PATOR-555583 format. One record per residue (C-alpha): x, y, z; residue in one letter. Coordinates in nm, 2 decimals. Each point is the difference from the previous one (the first is absolute). Layout:
((X Y Z) "A")
...
***
This chain:
((0.00 0.00 0.00) "M")
((0.28 0.24 0.09) "Q")
((0.17 -0.08 -0.34) "V")
((-0.33 0.07 -0.18) "L")
((-0.05 0.33 0.18) "R")
((0.35 0.11 -0.07) "F")
((-0.03 -0.09 -0.37) "T")
((-0.32 0.21 -0.03) "L")
((0.18 0.28 0.18) "L")
((0.29 0.00 -0.25) "L")
((-0.24 -0.01 -0.29) "A")
((-0.19 0.29 0.13) "A")
((0.32 0.20 0.05) "V")
((0.11 -0.07 -0.36) "S")
((-0.34 0.10 -0.15) "I")
((0.00 0.32 0.20) "A")
((0.35 0.09 -0.11) "A")
((-0.08 -0.07 -0.36) "A")
((-0.31 0.22 0.01) "Q")
((0.17 0.29 0.19) "A")
((0.06 0.31 -0.21) "P")
((0.35 0.13 -0.06) "A")
((0.10 0.25 0.26) "Q")
((0.26 0.28 -0.01) "A")
((0.29 -0.04 0.24) "N")
((0.01 0.24 0.30) "P")
((0.30 0.23 0.06) "S")
((0.19 0.12 0.30) "W")
((-0.04 0.37 0.11) "Q")
((0.32 0.12 0.18) "M")
((-0.05 0.16 0.34) "L")
((0.22 0.22 0.22) "D")
((0.11 -0.18 0.31) "S")
((0.21 0.28 0.13) "G")
((0.28 -0.23 0.09) "V")
((0.30 -0.17 -0.16) "T")
((0.00 -0.32 0.22) "A")
((-0.02 -0.34 -0.16) "G")
((-0.36 -0.11 0.05) "L")
((-0.09 -0.37 0.03) "R")
((-0.31 0.02 0.23) "G")
((-0.34 0.10 -0.13) "I")
((-0.35 -0.06 0.12) "D")
((-0.32 0.15 -0.15) "S")
((-0.28 0.00 0.26) "V")
((-0.27 0.10 -0.24) "N")
((0.15 0.19 -0.29) "G")
((-0.02 0.33 0.18) "T")
((0.20 -0.08 0.32) "I")
((0.34 -0.16 -0.06) "G")
((0.32 -0.07 0.19) "W")
((0.36 -0.04 -0.14) "A")
((0.33 -0.07 0.16) "S")
((0.37 -0.04 -0.08) "G")
((0.36 0.07 0.09) "T")
((0.13 0.26 0.25) "G")
((-0.29 -0.06 0.24) "G")
((-0.25 0.13 -0.26) "T")
((-0.38 -0.05 0.04) "V")
((-0.24 0.20 -0.22) "L")
((-0.38 0.05 0.00) "K")
((-0.26 0.13 -0.24) "T")
((-0.36 0.08 0.07) "V")
((-0.09 0.14 -0.35) "D")
((0.08 -0.29 -0.23) "G")
((0.36 0.09 -0.04) "G")
((-0.02 0.36 -0.10) "A")
((0.20 0.09 0.32) "H")
((0.22 -0.22 0.21) "W")
((0.07 0.09 0.37) "Q")
((0.34 -0.10 0.14) "K")
((-0.06 -0.17 0.33) "C")
((0.20 0.02 0.32) "A")
((0.29 -0.24 -0.01) "V")
((-0.05 -0.29 0.24) "P")
((0.26 0.00 0.28) "D")
((0.15 0.33 -0.15) "A")
((0.19 0.07 0.32) "A")
((0.18 -0.33 -0.02) "A")
((0.07 -0.17 -0.33) "D")
((-0.32 0.05 -0.19) "G")
((0.16 0.18 -0.29) "A")
((0.21 -0.31 -0.07) "T")
((-0.30 -0.23 -0.04) "L")
((-0.12 -0.14 -0.33) "D")
((-0.38 -0.03 0.01) "F")
((-0.07 -0.27 -0.26) "R")
((-0.37 -0.05 0.09) "G")
((-0.30 0.21 0.12) "V")
((-0.37 -0.07 0.06) "Q")
((-0.26 0.26 0.07) "G")
((-0.36 -0.02 0.12) "W")
((-0.10 0.37 -0.02) "D")
((0.16 0.34 0.01) "A")
((0.11 -0.05 0.36) "K")
((0.09 -0.36 0.04) "T")
((0.29 -0.19 -0.16) "A")
((0.28 -0.25 0.07) "I")
((0.34 0.03 -0.16) "A")
((0.26 -0.28 -0.03) "M")
((0.37 0.08 -0.02) "S")
((0.22 -0.27 -0.15) "S")
((0.37 -0.04 0.09) "G")
((0.24 -0.23 0.17) "P")
((-0.07 -0.09 0.36) "G")
((-0.17 0.26 0.20) "E")
((-0.04 0.23 -0.30) "K")
((-0.31 -0.21 -0.08) "S")
((-0.29 0.15 0.19) "R")
((-0.38 0.08 0.00) "L")
((-0.13 0.35 0.09) "Y")
((-0.36 0.12 0.03) "K")
((-0.16 0.34 -0.02) "T")
((-0.36 0.09 0.11) "T")
((0.03 0.38 -0.03) "D")
((0.06 0.04 -0.37) "G")
((0.38 -0.07 0.03) "C")
((0.08 0.29 0.23) "K")
((0.14 -0.26 0.23) "S")
((0.09 -0.37 0.00) "W")
((-0.01 -0.29 0.25) "E")
((0.26 -0.28 -0.03) "L")
((-0.20 -0.32 -0.02) "L")
((0.25 -0.28 -0.07) "F")
((0.38 -0.04 -0.05) "V")
((0.15 -0.30 -0.17) "N")
((0.06 -0.24 0.29) "P")
((0.27 -0.20 -0.20) "D")
((0.26 0.29 0.00) "A")
((0.28 0.01 -0.10) "P")
((-0.14 -0.24 -0.26) "G")
((-0.33 0.02 -0.19) "G")
((-0.15 0.25 -0.24) "F")
((-0.37 0.09 -0.04) "F")
((-0.14 -0.04 -0.36) "D")
((-0.37 0.04 0.00) "S")
((-0.30 0.05 0.23) "F")
((-0.38 0.03 -0.04) "W")
((-0.31 0.01 0.22) "L")
((-0.36 -0.07 -0.06) "N")
((-0.22 0.10 0.29) "G")
((0.18 -0.10 0.32) "P")
((0.20 -0.28 -0.17) "H")
((0.33 0.03 -0.18) "G")
((0.33 -0.15 -0.11) "L")
((0.35 0.14 0.01) "L")
((0.26 -0.18 -0.21) "L")
((0.38 0.01 0.05) "G")
((0.30 -0.17 -0.15) "D")
((0.09 -0.34 0.14) "P")
((0.18 -0.01 0.33) "V")
((0.16 -0.32 0.12) "G")
((-0.11 -0.19 -0.31) "G")
((-0.37 0.10 0.04) "K")
((-0.22 0.28 -0.14) "F")
((-0.06 0.27 0.26) "A")
((-0.38 0.04 0.00) "L")
((-0.21 0.18 0.25) "F")
((-0.37 0.04 0.04) "K")
((-0.23 0.23 0.19) "T")
((-0.37 -0.03 0.10) "S")
((-0.04 0.34 0.16) "N")
((0.07 0.24 -0.28) "G")
((0.38 0.00 0.03) "G")
((0.02 0.09 0.37) "K")
((0.19 -0.32 0.07) "T")
((0.16 -0.26 -0.23) "W")
((0.09 -0.36 0.07) "R")
((0.21 -0.24 -0.20) "R")
((-0.19 -0.24 -0.22) "D")
((0.06 -0.35 0.15) "P")
((-0.14 -0.20 -0.29) "L")
((0.20 -0.27 -0.18) "Q")
((0.13 0.05 -0.35) "G")
((0.20 0.32 0.04) "L")
((0.34 -0.18 0.04) "V")
((0.21 0.02 -0.31) "L")
((0.16 -0.35 0.04) "N")
((0.32 0.12 -0.17) "G")
((-0.18 0.19 -0.28) "R")
((0.13 0.35 -0.10) "S")
((-0.32 0.21 0.01) "L")
((-0.08 0.35 0.11) "A")
((-0.27 0.26 -0.05) "A")
((0.04 0.35 -0.16) "F")
((-0.07 0.34 0.15) "A")
((-0.04 0.16 -0.34) "A")
((-0.36 0.12 0.03) "S")
((-0.16 -0.15 0.31) "N")
((-0.17 -0.25 -0.23) "S")
((0.14 -0.34 0.11) "S")
((-0.32 -0.07 0.20) "I")
((-0.30 -0.10 -0.22) "A")
((-0.27 0.25 0.00) "R")
((-0.29 0.09 -0.23) "G")
((-0.34 0.17 -0.02) "N")
((-0.09 -0.18 0.32) "R")
((0.32 0.14 0.13) "E")
((0.16 -0.31 0.17) "F")
((0.10 -0.35 -0.08) "A")
((0.21 -0.23 0.21) "K")
((0.31 -0.04 -0.21) "G")
((0.32 0.16 -0.11) "F")
((0.25 -0.04 -0.29) "V")
((0.38 -0.04 0.00) "T")
((0.30 -0.02 -0.23) "G")
((0.36 -0.10 0.02) "G")
((0.24 -0.26 -0.13) "K")
((-0.24 -0.28 0.07) "D")
((-0.30 0.14 -0.19) "G")
((-0.31 0.22 0.02) "A")
((-0.24 -0.15 0.25) "V")
((-0.35 0.07 0.13) "L")
((-0.05 -0.07 0.37) "F")
((-0.37 -0.04 0.09) "S")
((-0.14 -0.05 0.34) "R")
((-0.29 -0.23 0.04) "I")
((-0.24 -0.10 0.28) "D")
((0.09 0.26 0.26) "D")
((-0.29 -0.02 0.25) "P")
((0.11 0.32 0.18) "E")
((-0.06 0.22 -0.30) "D")
((-0.33 0.13 -0.14) "D")
((0.13 0.15 -0.32) "E")
((-0.14 -0.13 -0.34) "P")
((0.07 -0.36 -0.09) "T")
((0.37 -0.09 -0.06) "A")
((0.15 -0.06 -0.34) "L")
((-0.06 -0.37 0.01) "I")
((-0.35 -0.09 0.12) "T")
((-0.20 -0.32 0.08) "K")
((0.31 -0.16 0.14) "L")
((-0.04 -0.11 0.36) "V")
((0.30 -0.04 0.23) "R")
((0.02 -0.05 0.37) "K")
((0.28 0.26 0.02) "K")
((0.04 0.31 -0.22) "P")
((0.32 0.01 -0.21) "V")
((0.17 0.20 -0.27) "W")
((-0.01 -0.16 -0.34) "K")
((0.23 0.09 -0.29) "T")
((-0.04 0.01 -0.38) "A")
((0.25 0.10 -0.26) "P")
((-0.07 0.31 -0.21) "I")
((0.08 0.02 -0.37) "A")
((0.21 0.32 0.01) "V")
((0.37 0.06 -0.04) "A")
((0.22 -0.13 0.29) "S")
((0.33 -0.17 0.07) "G")
((0.19 0.30 0.14) "S")
((-0.02 0.21 0.32) "E")
((-0.13 0.29 -0.21) "S")
((-0.29 -0.19 -0.17) "S")
((-0.33 -0.15 0.08) "G")
((-0.36 0.10 0.07) "A")
((-0.01 0.36 0.13) "F")
((-0.37 0.06 0.03) "A")
((-0.33 -0.20 0.00) "I")
((-0.36 0.11 -0.02) "A")
((-0.34 -0.15 -0.07) "Y")
((-0.36 0.09 -0.10) "R")
((-0.31 -0.18 0.13) "Y")
((-0.25 -0.09 -0.12) "P")
((0.10 -0.04 -0.36) "V")
((-0.36 -0.06 -0.09) "M")
((-0.32 0.05 0.19) "T")
((-0.33 -0.19 -0.03) "G")
((0.15 -0.29 -0.19) "I")
((0.22 -0.15 0.27) "C")
((-0.23 0.00 0.30) "E")
((0.13 -0.25 0.26) "G")
((0.35 0.00 -0.16) "C")
((0.30 -0.02 0.22) "A")
((0.21 0.31 0.02) "F")
((0.27 -0.16 -0.21) "S")
((-0.25 -0.07 -0.28) "E")
((-0.10 0.36 -0.04) "N")
((0.32 0.20 0.05) "V")
((0.28 0.11 -0.22) "R")
((0.35 0.05 0.15) "F")
((0.28 0.19 -0.18) "L")
((0.37 0.01 0.10) "A")
((0.26 0.22 -0.15) "V")
((0.38 0.03 0.04) "G")
((0.31 -0.08 -0.19) "G")
((0.36 0.11 0.07) "D")
((0.02 0.35 0.14) "Y")
((0.36 0.03 -0.12) "T")
((-0.13 -0.05 -0.36) "K")
((-0.29 0.25 -0.01) "P")
((-0.06 -0.03 -0.38) "S")
((0.01 -0.39 -0.01) "E")
((-0.35 -0.12 -0.10) "T")
((0.03 -0.37 0.04) "A")
((-0.21 -0.16 0.27) "D")
((-0.11 0.33 0.17) "T")
((-0.37 -0.10 0.06) "A")
((-0.21 -0.31 0.06) "A")
((-0.37 -0.07 0.09) "W")
((-0.19 -0.26 0.20) "S")
((-0.36 -0.10 -0.04) "A")
((-0.01 -0.25 0.29) "D")
((0.09 0.21 0.31) "G")
((0.37 -0.01 -0.06) "G")
((0.07 -0.37 -0.01) "E")
((0.10 0.00 -0.37) "H")
((0.15 0.29 -0.20) "W")
((0.01 0.08 -0.38) "T")
((0.24 0.25 -0.15) "P")
((-0.15 0.29 -0.19) "S")
((0.02 -0.06 -0.38) "T")
((0.09 0.37 -0.05) "K")
((0.20 0.13 0.29) "M")
((0.03 0.35 0.15) "P")
((0.28 0.19 -0.17) "H")
((0.24 -0.04 0.29) "G")
((0.05 -0.10 0.37) "Y")
((-0.30 0.09 0.20) "R")
((-0.03 0.07 0.38) "S")
((-0.37 0.06 0.05) "A")
((-0.34 -0.11 -0.15) "V")
((-0.36 0.09 0.07) "Q")
((-0.35 -0.07 -0.14) "W")
((-0.21 0.31 -0.09) "S")
((-0.38 -0.04 0.02) "D")
((-0.04 0.33 -0.18) "A")
((0.20 -0.11 -0.30) "L")
((-0.08 -0.37 0.03) "H")
((0.37 -0.06 -0.05) "A")
((0.33 -0.07 0.17) "W")
((0.28 0.25 0.03) "I")
((0.36 -0.08 0.08) "T")
((0.30 0.23 0.04) "V")
((0.38 -0.01 0.02) "G")
((0.31 0.22 -0.06) "P")
((-0.04 0.01 -0.38) "N")
((-0.38 0.06 -0.01) "G")
((-0.34 -0.14 0.04) "S")
((-0.23 -0.25 -0.18) "D")
((-0.37 -0.09 -0.01) "I")
((-0.17 -0.33 -0.04) "S")
((-0.37 -0.03 -0.10) "R")
((0.00 -0.39 -0.01) "D")
((0.09 -0.08 0.36) "D")
((0.37 -0.01 -0.05) "G")
((0.03 -0.21 -0.32) "K")
((0.13 0.29 -0.20) "T")
((0.14 0.35 0.08) "W")
((0.02 0.33 -0.19) "A")
((0.24 0.28 0.09) "A")
((-0.15 0.32 0.15) "L")
((0.32 0.21 0.05) "D")
((0.37 0.00 0.05) "D")
((0.02 0.18 0.33) "G")
((0.20 -0.10 0.31) "N")
((-0.23 -0.15 0.26) "W")
((0.03 -0.20 0.32) "N")
((-0.34 -0.05 0.16) "A")
((-0.37 0.01 -0.08) "L")
((-0.33 0.07 0.18) "S")
((-0.25 0.12 -0.26) "L")
((-0.05 0.26 -0.10) "P")
((0.35 0.09 0.12) "F")
((0.34 -0.12 -0.09) "V")
((0.34 0.11 0.15) "V")
((0.36 -0.02 -0.10) "G")
((0.35 0.14 0.07) "P")
((0.08 0.37 0.04) "N")
((-0.35 0.08 0.14) "G")
((-0.18 -0.13 -0.31) "R")
((-0.38 -0.02 0.05) "I")
((-0.27 -0.04 -0.27) "A")
((-0.37 -0.07 -0.02) "R")
((-0.16 -0.23 -0.25) "L")
((-0.29 0.16 -0.18) "D")
((-0.34 -0.16 -0.02) "A")
((0.06 -0.21 0.31) "T")
((-0.16 -0.02 0.35) "L")
((-0.22 0.30 0.02) "P")
((0.01 0.17 0.35) "A")
((-0.23 -0.14 0.27) "K")
((-0.12 0.17 0.31) "A")
((0.04 -0.31 0.21) "S")
((0.32 -0.12 0.17) "V")
((0.11 -0.34 0.11) "R")
((-0.12 -0.16 0.31) "T")
((0.28 -0.16 0.18) "N")
((-0.01 -0.02 0.38) "G")
((0.30 0.24 0.01) "L")
((-0.17 0.32 0.10) "K")
((0.04 0.10 0.36) "Q")
***
């Protein structure tokens, strides 16, 4: 029955794609960030409110769709805040946000603001110092994950159930490397799987021993949406791994970002498992070869268990990817430009040749304070996220 439902689903997707009229590609509109910092963190709350972050203790905020960007107070400015590299940021409204600095040892931290970034509270410092390095974090409601490079032969992974106030190390089996050379990338705060439902229990890696998806299954403590692999009952929750068909084999290559959209189709797949009605995309490559196009994107139609390389790749290494409901398309970005896919990652077409690091539509950021907005995407909304973080 599941096979029949999935076959009907794929047929409906193909018919819809064939009948869809040709659409003009969107374009990036450059914005003035007011800074020259290298920007790698970006989070659009609703298309009007957005947060960005980067080198030199930089955190920025906009409340008018990017027309103006406010430079926030530097976290821990009186100490070493100006030396911190904020690779990730997540906002909930114009007053509330969490910023993640990435660096060796105790340079990896989480800070929170509740007053519109006039001041910051230190939430969490890397407990594995002098080792360790934070790569990615994301929260959905009170629950969240924080991913760091392996320490002692095991991925450093922490989770919260109270909106980031406290973090505890994930105890589940499956995070041990067992001699494999794997690591995550802090290129865009996109190593943790997220989508239009905002959170999925998984993350991607790279390294000499391949690009890998780690997916967490059957965690009874969590109440987030169903994990990547469903209808699989275990007495104890574990992490499961699956190889991803993107470039790997060196310390500078692998999967740099993962995202998903769900549901792929509505009304035709009632009763389907999550993995039967979701599309995952992973992008990456080798960041030392930004113009290399081979094996820079792959897609999965079964919840991340099996991956297929794109038949027409993005035109270079890519560090971030996101689905756009407004465009009904995927956007991916990297240091030699951006690309769009209207067939769920099977083929990609170039959008521009700009230099970009991270993506949160409609915004994109890059080195030297670069920020742009993608036209025809994500019209502004009056609402803000509900999250359990407000005090």
